[in-house]
GUKE-768391 format. One record per atom (N, C-alpha, C): residue in one letter; x, y, z. Coordinates in pm, whole numbers, padded with zeros to 5 digits, always signed. Atoms other than C-alpha are relative to their C-alpha. Example, Ala and Ser with C-alpha at 12.3 -4.5 7.8 and 13.67 -1.06 7.14 Angstrom:
<atoms>
a+00089-00119+00000 a+01230-00450+00780 a+00090+00120+00000 s-00082-00119-00006 s+01367-00106+00714 s-00077+00109+00073 
</atoms>
This chain:
<atoms>
m+00085-00118+00000 m+00000+00000+00000 m+00089+00124+00000 t-00075-00124+00009 t+00134+00344-00094 t-00037+00091+00117 p+00031-00092-00110 p+00166+00587+00199 p-00080+00121-00049 i+00079-00120+00030 i-00077+00879+00205 i+00093+00120+00009 e-00088-00116+00003 e+00102+01200+00107 e-00076+00132+00016 a+00081-00121-00018 a-00188+01449+00139 a-00145-00040+00022 v+00145+00015-00008 v-00557+01487+00222 v-00059+00104-00095 v+00063-00091+00097 v-00771+01640-00057 v-00147+00013+00035 t+00138-00028-00039 t-01105+01804+00021 t-00063+00106-00091 h+00068-00105+00077 h-01366+02029-00140 h-00033+00121+00086 h+00021-00111-00093 h-01418+02246+00171 h+00133+00036+00063 r-00128-00041-00056 r-01122+02452+00292 r-00014+00078+00131 s+00018-00080-00120 s-01274+02651+00581 s-00059-00083+00112 g+00046+00078-00114 g-01297+02458+00907 g-00101+00071+00086 f+00098-00076-00075 f-01512+02736+01049 f-00138-00004-00066 r+00127+00001+00073 r-01785+02689+00784 r-00056-00140-00021 s+00044+00135+00034 s-01803+02312+00746 s+00061-00103+00094 g-00049+00110-00082 g-01778+02008+00969 g+00091-00093-00079 v-00084+00083+00087 v-01632+01814+00674 v+00140+00062-00009 a-00129-00069+00011 a-01358+02077+00636 a+00079-00014+00130 r-00069+00012-00128 r-01276+02068+01007 r+00051-00142+00020 f-00043+00139-00008 f-01263+01688+01001 f+00125-00022-00084 n-00113+00020+00089 n-01025+01699+00705 n+00125+00074+00049 e-00113-00070-00060 e-00804+01960+00876 e+00063-00086+00110 l-00049+00085-00109 l-00777+01734+01182 l+00064-00128-00053 l-00053+00122+00061 l-00721+01426+00964 l+00139+00024-00057 a-00131-00032+00058 a-00435+01589+00771 a+00103+00024+00109 d-00091-00027-00111 d-00282+01713+01095 d+00041-00130+00068 r-00028+00129-00067 r-00309+01366+01256 r+00094-00087-00083 l-00084+00079+00089 l-00150+01203+00951 l+00134+00067-00029 g-00124-00073+00026 g+00117+01473+00930 g+00024+00029-00146 v-00010-00027+00144 v+00042+01554+00566 v-00072+00132-00031 p+00069-00124+00036 p-00071+01871+00383 p-00145-00024-00037 l+00141+00002+00040 l-00437+01953+00313 l-00012+00080-00129 y+00017-00064+00131 y-00519+02034-00051 y-00148+00013-00033 g+00133-00011+00060 g-00832+02155-00228 g-00003-00081-00128 l+00013+00079+00123 l-00967+01970-00531 l+00075+00064-00117 d-00066-00068+00112 d-00812+02234-00759 d+00147+00031+00025 d-00141-00023-00029 d-00469+02244-00592 d+00088-00100-00074 d-00101+00088+00061 d-00160+02099-00759 d+00122-00003+00089 g-00115+00010-00090 g+00074+02001-00482 g+00065-00136-00013 p-00065+00131+00003 p+00327+01724-00447 p-00079-00099+00084 g+00072+00103-00073 g+00160+01403-00340 g-00148-00008-00030 w+00144+00003+00029 w-00186+01481-00483 w-00041-00136-00056 n+00035+00129+00062 n-00179+01158-00686 n+00006-00117+00097 r-00006+00103-00102 r-00111+00960-00368 r-00066+00051+00128 s+00068-00066-00112 s-00360+01137-00146 s-00123-00077+00044 l+00128+00049-00050 l-00660+01049+00065 l-00104+00104-00042 l+00105-00091+00045 l-00965+01204-00103 l-00116-00009+00098 s+00105-00002-00102 s-01225+01310+00154 s-00097+00113-00030 f+00099-00100+00036 f-01537+01487+00032 f-00135-00065-00020 k+00135+00047+00027 k-01911+01458-00021 k-00030+00024-00148 v+00024-00012+00143 v-01974+01388-00390 v-00129+00077-00027 g+00128-00067+00019 g-02333+01513-00353 g+00008+00151+00009 e-00016-00145-00011 e-02203+01864-00275 e+00078+00060-00116 l-00078-00049+00114 l-01998+01890-00596 l-00092+00030-00118 d+00079-00031+00119 d-02146+02065-00899 d+00050-00084-00118 i-00031+00085+00117 i-02138+01898-01244 i+00140+00029-00054 a-00132-00035+00054 a-01829+02090-01363 a+00112-00052+00090 t-00102+00048-00093 t-01634+02002-01049 t+00010-00152-00006 r-00002+00146+00012 r-01736+01636-01078 r+00075-00043-00125 a-00067+00034+00126 a-01618+01628-01441 a+00151+00021+00011 a-00143-00027-00017 a-01284+01789-01353 a+00065-00103+00092 l-00052+00100-00092 l-01239+01547-01064 l+00013-00135-00070 a-00006+00128+00071 a-01319+01245-01284 a+00121-00005-00093 e-00116-00005+00088 e-01054+01355-01533 e+00129-00012+00080 r-00120+00004-00084 r-00801+01406-01257 r+00022-00138+00063 l-00013+00131-00062 l-00873+01066-01103 l+00064-00103-00093 d-00068+00090+00094 d-00739+00902-01419 d+00148-00012+00033 r-00142-00001-00036 r-00391+00994-01286 r+00022-00036+00147 w-00009+00026-00143 w-00466+00912-00923 w+00048-00142+00024 e-00061+00131-00025 e-00272+00617-00776 e-00053-00067+00127 g+00048+00050-00128 g-00484+00546-00468 g-00097-00115-00011 e+00102+00104-00010 e-00737+00291-00353 e-00129+00066+00044 l+00129-00057-00035 l-01108+00352-00302 l-00059-00071+00121 f+00068+00049-00118 f-01276+00312+00037 f-00118+00092+00024 r+00118-00080-00026 r-01631+00431+00086 r-00027+00000+00150 l+00028-00011-00142 l-01687+00560+00438 l-00147+00036+00019 e+00143-00021-00023 e-02049+00531+00544 e-00021+00097+00116 t+00035-00087-00112 t-02221+00779+00772 t-00034-00085+00122 a+00033+00065-00127 a-02275+00687+01137 a+00079-00128+00022 t-00088+00114-00025 t-01983+00444+01142 t+00125+00050+00071 i-00126-00034-00066 i-01657+00435+01332 i+00114-00044-00090 n-00118+00028+00081 n-01337+00457+01131 n+00121+00045+00082 v-00112-00026-00090 v-01007+00440+01320 v+00130+00008-00079 l-00132-00016+00061 l-00674+00576+01199 l+00107-00052+00095 g-00111+00045-00082 g-00350+00427+01318 g+00124-00012-00086 y-00126+00017+00072 y-00004+00319+01206 y+00034-00148-00013 e-00056+00133+00021 e+00146+00004+01060 e+00141+00021-00053 r-00141-00022+00036 r+00527+00011+01052 r+00025+00145-00041 e-00019-00144+00018 e+00523+00393+01075 e-00075+00060-00119 t+00081-00049+00111 t+00280+00424+00782 t-00143+00022+00049 p+00140-00022-00040 p-00060+00589+00849 p-00093-00095-00076 v+00094+00094+00060 v-00336+00333+00785 v-00138+00016+00063 l+00133+00008-00053 l-00708+00284+00838 l-00011-00133+00074 l+00003+00123-00080 l-00729+00031+01126 l-00138-00062+00005 r+00138+00049-00005 r-01108+00003+01145 r-00081+00082-00099 w+00071-00066+00109 w-01343+00083+00858 w-00147-00039+00003 n+00146+00021+00000 n-01724+00120+00868 n-00045-00096+00111 a+00036+00087-00112 a-01745-00050+01209 a-00125+00049+00068 
</atoms>
């Protein structure tokens, strides 16, 4: 599994959105930068994508779909009202519990 090098989100203001605040805390906990969907930073192609697809407009969805062609990650759908636990395996940030 490739280590996570960034967290990518569609909300950037932790004061306006619970999703944004969660992603700020997640990036901080993992020790990686937080990027927006339109940012081009190192590690974007090996990032954890965390956003609500239903909040994206059609143009943003199309741009994201095109960009995902170059993405090197794995897909994990996180359901609402579940417990997901982050941890480490040999110093690599991992998801220890998923949709529990």
